[in-house]
C-alpha positions in Angstrom: 0.1 0.3 0.0 2.0 3.2 -1.2 -0.5 5.7 1.1 -1.8 4.4 3.9 -3.0 7.5 5.1 -4.9 7.9 2.1 -6.3 4.3 2.8 -7.1 4.9 5.9 -9.3 8.1 4.8 -11.2 6.5 2.0 -12.1 3.8 4.9 -13.4 6.8 7.1 -15.2 8.1 4.1 -16.9 4.4 3.7 -17.9 4.5 7.6 -19.3 8.2 7.3 -21.5 7.7 4.4 -22.8 3.8 5.9 -23.7 6.1 8.8 -25.4 8.9 7.0 -27.4 6.0 4.8 -28.4 4.2 8.0 -29.9 7.4 9.2 -31.7 8.0 6.0 -33.2 4.6 6.1 -34.3 5.1 9.6 -36.5 8.3 9.0 -39.5 8.0 10.5 -42.7 8.7 8.1 -45.4 10.9 8.4 -48.9 11.7 6.0 -46.6 14.8 5.3 -43.5 13.1 4.0 -44.1 10.0 2.4 -47.8 8.2 3.2 -46.5 5.6 0.6 -44.2 3.0 2.2 -42.7 2.4 -1.7 -42.8 5.9 -2.4 -40.3 6.2 0.8 -38.1 3.2 0.0 -37.2 4.2 -3.4 -36.7 7.2 -2.4 -34.4 6.2 0.3 -32.4 4.3 -2.5 -31.9 7.3 -4.7 -30.6 9.2 -1.9 -28.5 6.6 -0.5 -27.0 6.0 -4.3 -26.3 9.8 -4.2 -24.6 9.7 -0.8 -22.3 7.2 -1.7 -21.3 8.3 -5.4 -20.6 12.1 -3.8 -18.5 10.3 -0.9 -16.2 9.2 -3.6 -15.5 12.3 -5.2 -14.6 12.3 -8.8 -15.1 8.6 -10.5 -15.6 7.9 -13.9 -18.5 6.4 -15.2 -17.4 2.7 -14.3 -16.8 3.4 -11.2 -19.5 5.7 -10.9 -21.6 2.8 -11.4 -19.9 0.2 -9.4 -20.5 2.4 -6.2 -23.8 3.1 -7.1 -24.9 -0.5 -7.7 -22.6 -1.4 -4.4 -25.0 1.3 -2.7 -28.4 0.0 -4.0 -27.6 -3.3 -2.6 -26.5 -2.2 0.7 -30.2 -0.3 0.7 -31.9 -3.1 -0.1 -29.8 -5.3 2.4 -30.5 -3.0 5.2 -34.3 -2.4 4.2 -35.5 -5.8 3.0 -32.7 -8.2 3.2 -30.6 -9.7 0.9 -31.6 -9.8 -3.0 -32.5 -12.9 -4.9 -29.5 -12.8 -7.6 -31.3 -15.3 -10.0 -34.3 -12.2 -10.4 -32.7 -8.8 -8.6 -32.0 -6.4 -11.5 -30.6 -3.2 -10.3 -31.8 0.3 -11.2 -28.3 0.9 -12.1 -28.8 -2.1 -14.7 -31.8 0.0 -16.0 -32.3 3.1 -18.2 -34.5 5.7 -17.3 -38.0 4.3 -18.7 -37.2 0.7 -17.6 -36.9 2.2 -13.8 -40.3 4.1 -14.4 -42.2 0.9 -15.7 -40.6 -1.4 -12.9 -40.7 0.9 -9.9 -44.4 1.8 -11.3 -45.1 -2.1 -11.4 -43.8 -2.5 -7.5 -45.6 0.1 -6.3 -48.9 -1.1 -7.4 -48.1 -4.8 -6.3 -47.1 -3.5 -3.0 -50.3 -1.4 -2.5 -52.3 -4.5 -3.6 -51.1 -6.8 -1.0 -51.1 -3.8 1.6 -55.0 -3.7 0.7 -55.0 -7.6 1.2 -53.7 -7.3 4.4 -55.7 -4.9 5.2 -58.8 -6.7 4.3 -59.5 -4.6 1.1 -60.0 -6.6 -2.0 -62.5 -6.1 -5.2 -65.5 -8.2 -4.0 -65.8 -5.6 -0.8 -65.6 -2.7 -3.0 -62.7 -1.2 -0.7 -64.6 -1.5 2.1 -62.8 -3.3 5.3 -63.6 -7.1 5.6 
C-alpha cells in the first residue's frame, strides 16, 4: 500500500457514508412526508446511491456505476434483506424508462399487497372485511 493515510481516509469516508445511509433509512415517515412506504423506499434508495457516489469524489462512469450499485445493494440489505440474485436487477442496470416502469409495477404490487393485508379487495369494493 503506497499511501496508508489515504487508504484510511477512504475507510473513514465509507464509515461516514454508511452511518448517513442508516440514518436515511431510519427516518420516520409521516403523512406530510410520504404516506406511501414504497415511495419512501425508492426515495431512500436514490438518496443513498447519491450519497455513496458523492462520497467518492470524481469518478469515471464505470466507477460511478460500480459504487451506485454497491449502494443500491447496501440499501436493499438494510431495508429488506439480501436480494435473490437470480431475479434481482438493480436500477443501475436499467435505463430511465425501465426504472419508471419497474418501480410503477412494484408500487402497484405493494399497494395491492397492503390492501389485502388490511382486508381490502375488489369483492367488497374497498370496504374493510
